[in-house]
C-alpha positions as CSV (number, residue, x, y, z in Angstrom):
1,S,-31.0,35.2,67.6
2,T,-33.9,33.1,67.0
3,P,-34.8,30.1,64.8
4,E,-37.2,32.5,62.9
5,Q,-34.3,34.8,62.1
6,T,-31.8,32.0,61.3
7,D,-32.4,28.2,61.2
8,D,-32.6,25.6,64.0
9,T,-29.3,26.5,65.2
10,P,-29.4,30.2,65.9
11,C,-26.4,30.3,68.4
12,I,-24.1,29.0,65.7
13,T,-22.6,31.6,63.4
14,A,-21.6,31.0,59.7
15,N,-17.9,30.4,60.9
16,G,-18.9,28.2,63.8
17,Y,-18.7,30.8,66.7
18,N,-21.1,29.9,69.4
19,L,-23.1,33.3,70.5
20,C,-24.9,31.8,73.3
21,E,-21.8,30.1,74.7
22,H,-19.7,33.4,74.5
23,N,-22.7,35.9,75.3
24,L,-20.9,38.8,74.5
25,E,-22.0,41.7,72.3
26,N,-18.9,42.0,70.4
27,V,-19.5,40.1,67.2
28,V,-21.0,41.3,63.8
29,A,-22.4,39.7,60.6
30,C,-21.5,41.2,57.2
31,T,-20.8,39.9,53.5
32,F,-17.9,42.2,52.5
33,S,-15.2,41.4,55.3
34,P,-13.4,38.1,56.0
35,F,-14.4,36.3,59.2
36,G,-12.0,37.5,61.9
37,T,-11.9,41.0,60.6
38,K,-11.6,43.4,63.4
39,I,-14.1,46.5,63.3
40,V,-14.5,49.6,65.5
41,F,-17.5,52.0,65.2
42,A,-15.8,55.1,66.4
43,D,-19.3,57.0,66.6
44,L,-20.7,54.3,68.9
45,D,-17.8,53.3,71.1
46,P,-14.1,53.9,70.0
47,E,-13.0,51.5,72.6
48,K,-15.0,48.6,71.7
49,V,-13.7,46.1,69.0
50,Y,-16.2,43.9,67.0
51,T,-15.1,40.7,65.3
52,V,-16.7,39.3,61.9
53,V,-18.1,35.9,62.5
54,D,-21.3,35.7,60.6
55,R,-22.8,36.5,57.3
56,M,-26.1,38.4,56.2
57,H,-28.3,37.6,53.3
58,E,-26.8,38.8,50.1
59,R,-29.3,41.5,49.5
60,F,-27.7,43.3,52.7
61,N,-24.2,43.4,50.9
62,S,-23.4,46.8,52.4
63,R,-24.8,46.4,56.0
64,I,-23.2,45.2,59.1
65,D,-25.5,43.5,61.9
66,I,-24.3,44.0,65.4
67,W,-25.2,41.1,67.5
68,K,-27.3,41.9,70.8
69,I,-27.8,39.4,73.4
70,S,-31.6,40.4,73.7
71,Q,-34.4,41.3,71.1
72,V,-35.2,44.2,73.3
73,D,-31.7,45.5,73.3
74,A,-31.7,45.2,69.5
75,R,-34.7,47.0,69.1
76,K,-33.6,49.7,71.6
77,F,-30.3,50.3,69.4
78,G,-32.3,50.3,66.3
79,L,-31.0,50.9,62.7
80,K,-28.0,53.2,62.3
81,K,-26.1,54.8,59.5
């Protein structure tokens, strides 16, 4: 997360979770599930559980954003359907 993508506090999610403090790639942003919802992407890693801690812009109302520690890793991961 960077200020260019968010605001001047890119480590803090919409529900107050501190991404930089926890530094774990187990959280997601989405608009259609309540904070705290647990999500598993069986095709990616059926053992890994993600938690909804953030929101996305309303125009992305059917997407989920998986948080990655680095932009390089995020770009490598890419867009999935």
